[in-house]
C-alpha positions in Angstrom: 165.1 96.3 93.3 163.6 93.7 95.7 161.4 91.0 94.3 157.8 91.2 95.5 157.2 88.6 98.2 153.5 87.6 98.8 152.2 87.8 102.3 151.5 84.5 104.0 147.8 85.0 104.9 146.4 82.2 107.1 143.8 80.2 105.3 141.1 81.1 107.9 141.7 84.8 107.4 141.6 84.5 103.7 138.3 82.7 103.9 136.9 85.4 106.1 138.0 88.1 103.7 136.4 86.2 100.8 133.2 86.0 102.8 133.1 89.7 103.4 133.9 90.5 99.8 131.1 88.2 98.7 128.4 89.9 100.8 127.4 92.5 98.2 127.2 89.9 95.5 124.9 87.8 97.8 122.6 90.8 98.2 122.6 91.3 94.4 121.5 87.7 93.9 119.0 87.7 96.8 116.3 86.4 96.7 117.0 83.0 95.1 113.9 81.2 96.6 110.3 82.1 97.5 109.9 84.9 100.1 107.4 84.2 102.8 105.4 87.1 104.3 103.5 86.0 107.4 100.2 87.7 108.2 99.0 87.5 111.8 95.3 87.8 110.9 92.7 86.1 108.7 92.2 86.9 105.0 90.4 90.1 104.3 92.1 92.2 107.0 94.2 95.3 106.3 97.6 93.5 106.6 96.3 90.7 104.3 95.0 93.1 101.7 98.3 95.0 101.6 100.4 91.9 101.3 98.4 90.6 98.4 98.6 94.1 96.8 102.4 94.6 97.0 103.4 90.9 96.9 102.9 90.5 93.1 104.9 93.7 92.5 107.8 92.4 94.5 107.6 89.0 92.7 107.9 90.9 89.4 111.0 92.7 90.6 112.7 89.8 92.2 111.6 86.7 90.3 111.0 84.3 93.2 107.4 84.3 94.3 106.2 86.2 97.4 104.0 83.9 99.4 101.4 85.2 101.8 101.1 82.9 104.8 98.2 83.6 107.3 99.1 82.5 110.8 96.3 83.5 113.1 96.2 83.5 116.9 97.2 85.2 120.1 96.6 88.7 118.7 99.5 88.2 116.3 101.9 86.7 118.8 102.1 83.4 116.9 103.1 85.0 113.6 105.6 87.2 115.4 107.2 84.3 117.2 107.5 82.3 114.0 109.2 85.2 112.4 111.6 85.9 115.3 112.7 82.2 115.2 113.3 82.1 111.5 116.7 82.4 109.8 117.7 86.0 109.4 118.3 85.7 105.7 115.5 88.0 104.4 113.3 85.1 103.2 110.8 85.3 106.1 109.1 88.5 107.4 105.9 89.5 109.1 103.5 92.1 107.8 101.7 93.5 110.7 99.7 96.4 112.1 102.7 97.9 113.9 100.3 99.6 116.3 99.5 96.1 117.6 103.2 95.3 117.9 104.1 98.3 120.0 101.1 97.9 122.3 101.8 94.2 123.1 104.5 94.8 125.7 102.1 96.8 127.8 99.1 94.5 127.2 100.7 91.1 127.9 102.4 90.1 131.2 104.7 87.8 129.2 105.6 87.7 125.6 107.8 85.0 123.8 109.7 87.8 122.1 111.0 91.4 122.5 109.8 93.7 119.7 113.1 95.6 119.7 115.7 92.9 120.5 114.2 90.0 118.4 113.3 91.8 115.1 114.8 93.8 112.3 112.7 96.8 111.1 112.5 96.3 107.3 110.0 98.9 106.0 106.9 100.9 106.9 104.3 100.4 104.2 101.3 102.6 104.9 99.2 104.7 107.2 95.4 104.9 107.2 93.2 106.6 109.8 91.1 104.5 112.0 87.4 104.8 111.1 84.9 105.3 114.0 81.7 103.7 112.7 78.5 102.4 114.2 75.6 100.2 113.2 73.0 102.4 111.3 70.5 102.0 114.2 72.7 103.8 116.7 71.1 107.3 117.0 74.3 109.3 116.8 75.4 111.5 113.9 78.7 112.6 115.3 81.2 111.9 118.1 79.6 114.3 120.5 76.3 112.6 120.2 77.9 109.2 120.6 79.6 110.3 123.8 76.3 111.7 125.1 74.6 108.3 124.6 77.4 106.5 126.4 77.3 109.0 129.3 73.5 108.7 129.6 73.6 104.9 129.6 77.0 103.6 130.8 77.7 100.1 129.5 74.9 100.3 126.9 77.2 100.5 123.9 79.5 97.6 123.0 82.6 97.5 120.9 83.5 94.3 119.1 87.3 94.2 119.0 90.4 92.0 119.0 91.6 92.5 122.5 95.0 94.1 122.7 94.9 95.3 119.1 95.6 98.9 118.2 91.9 99.5 117.5 91.2 98.3 121.1 93.6 100.8 122.5 92.2 103.6 120.3 88.8 102.8 121.9 90.4 102.8 125.4 92.0 106.1 124.6 88.7 107.7 123.6 87.1 106.3 126.8 89.8 108.0 128.9 89.5 111.3 127.0 85.7 111.4 126.9 85.0 110.0 130.4 82.7 107.2 129.1 82.5 103.4 129.5 81.5 100.8 126.9 81.6 97.0 126.9 84.2 95.2 124.8 83.2 92.1 123.0 86.2 89.9 122.0 86.5 88.9 118.3 89.1 87.1 116.3 90.1 90.0 114.1 89.1 93.1 112.2 86.8 91.4 109.7 84.9 89.6 112.5 84.6 92.9 114.4 83.2 94.6 111.3 80.6 91.9 110.6 79.5 91.9 114.3 78.6 95.6 114.0 77.3 95.3 110.4 74.8 92.6 111.5 73.6 94.7 114.5 75.1 92.5 117.2 77.6 95.2 117.9 77.2 99.0 118.2 80.5 100.7 117.3 84.1 100.2 116.4 87.4 101.7 115.5 88.9 100.0 112.5 91.4 100.5 109.6 89.9 102.5 106.8 91.1 100.0 104.1 88.9 97.2 105.3 86.0 99.3 106.7 85.0 101.6 103.8 83.5 99.0 101.5 80.9 98.3 104.3 80.3 102.0 104.8 79.7 102.4 101.1 77.3 99.4 101.1 75.3 101.0 104.0 76.1 98.3 106.5 78.0 100.7 108.7 77.5 104.4 109.5 80.6 106.5 109.3 80.9 108.9 112.3 84.5 110.2 112.1 88.1 109.5 111.1 91.0 109.5 113.6 93.6 111.3 111.4 95.1 114.6 112.2 93.3 116.2 109.2 90.2 115.4 107.3 90.6 112.8 104.6 90.6 114.5 101.1 88.4 111.7 99.8 85.9 112.2 102.7 85.9 116.0 103.1 82.5 116.1 104.9 83.6 113.5 107.5 85.0 115.2 110.6 88.0 114.0 112.5 87.6 112.8 116.1 89.8 115.6 117.3 87.4 118.2 116.0 85.1 117.2 118.9 85.3 119.6 121.9 87.6 118.2 124.5 89.3 115.7 122.1 91.9 117.9 120.5 95.1 115.9 119.5 93.3 112.6 119.3 95.1 110.8 116.5 95.3 107.1 115.9 95.6 104.9 112.9 96.7 101.7 111.2 100.5 101.7 110.6 101.3 98.7 108.5 104.9 97.5 108.2 107.4 94.7 107.7 109.7 93.2 110.3 112.2 90.4 109.9 114.2 88.3 112.4 117.0 90.1 114.3 120.4 90.6 112.7 119.4 90.5 109.0 122.4 91.2 106.8 122.6 95.0 106.1 122.9 94.6 102.3 119.8 92.3 102.1 117.9 94.6 104.5 118.7 97.6 102.4 117.7 95.9 99.2 114.4 94.7 100.7 113.7 98.2 102.1 114.5 100.0 98.8 112.2 97.7 96.8 109.3 98.0 99.1 109.6 101.8 99.1 109.7 101.8 95.3 106.6 99.6 95.1 104.5 101.6 97.6 105.3 104.9 96.0 104.7 103.7 92.4 101.7 105.5 90.7 99.7 102.2 90.4 100.0 101.2 94.1 99.6 104.8 95.3 96.3 105.0 93.4 95.1 101.7 94.8 96.0 102.8 98.4 94.3 106.2 97.9 91.1 104.5 96.8 91.0 103.0 100.3 92.0 106.1 102.2 95.5 104.8 102.7 98.8 106.6 102.0 102.3 105.1 101.5 104.7 105.9 104.4 108.2 105.0 103.2 110.9 105.0 105.9 114.4 103.7 106.2 115.0 100.7 108.6 116.6 103.2 111.0 113.6 105.5 111.0 111.2 102.6 111.5 113.3 101.4 114.5 113.0 104.8 116.2 109.3 104.9 115.4 108.8 101.6 117.1 110.4 102.8 120.3 108.5 106.1 120.4 105.1 104.5 119.8 105.8 101.7 122.3 106.4 104.3 125.0 103.4 106.5 123.9 100.7 103.7 123.9 102.2 102.0 126.9 101.0 105.0 129.0 97.4 104.6 127.7 97.3 100.9 128.5 98.8 101.5 131.9 96.1 104.1 132.7 93.4 101.8 131.6 94.5 99.0 133.9 93.9 96.5 131.1 96.0 93.3 130.9 95.9 90.1 128.9 97.5 87.2 130.8 
């Protein structure tokens, strides 16, 4: 019998093997310090509301605090760039309306990042239909009447909107489908757009249901329609946009999700994704989301990655047809 002779493994290879073997343990220990979730918009918007809703639940699960960091500007590009340039360790992510993210390549001549190359899809959080609402003084009870007003007086109705946002492209899409023209009034985000219409300085808007419905319930806005495929169970008497003759298939909405820097470790990514999916489908959070007309939309990182590409191509066609560009 021959005596066992140990292999002479080079020190560098041994170190590499140890690093590989240590990866799962690293994911088990992650996070060991506060997690920063960057929000591209001011407080009070849909992304901000969601971050502050699920952040405490993630803190309970992980221990280290989830910190919400509002970085406003350039229709979200500042927050996106900060995230893209952060270490890919899972400790920094951006919670954004992913409709805005997939529209940006078509809207901007130049971007400091590529939405596919420079980011890791972490998790989709929720979907809520866009709400089409007007100031109570606008004499339209439905989409058909609103279109009739716009056709009778081109340029009379204005739409306060963050230029280049998903709600802006929703309004552009309705323009194209209905053959109307309205004036766009630039604002600094969803809350500013809502208040512009609520005070009577603006006429109509598309906006996420989560942040709009409190103003509808208070009578500051008049609800005309929702942009989902089917009527909202909580608003059974409110028609969808696509029920209007000539607008079949018109579906838009606020898709909120988390992205991290490119090349996040797979084990950390999977842990992050699994915990977010657990939180958003928990009874407590589902109930909170439902109260605002929002539903959880759990996806794997791979599913989210495919969604980003599909939606980028879809809305790029709408932007191209409008001729709108932000330079």
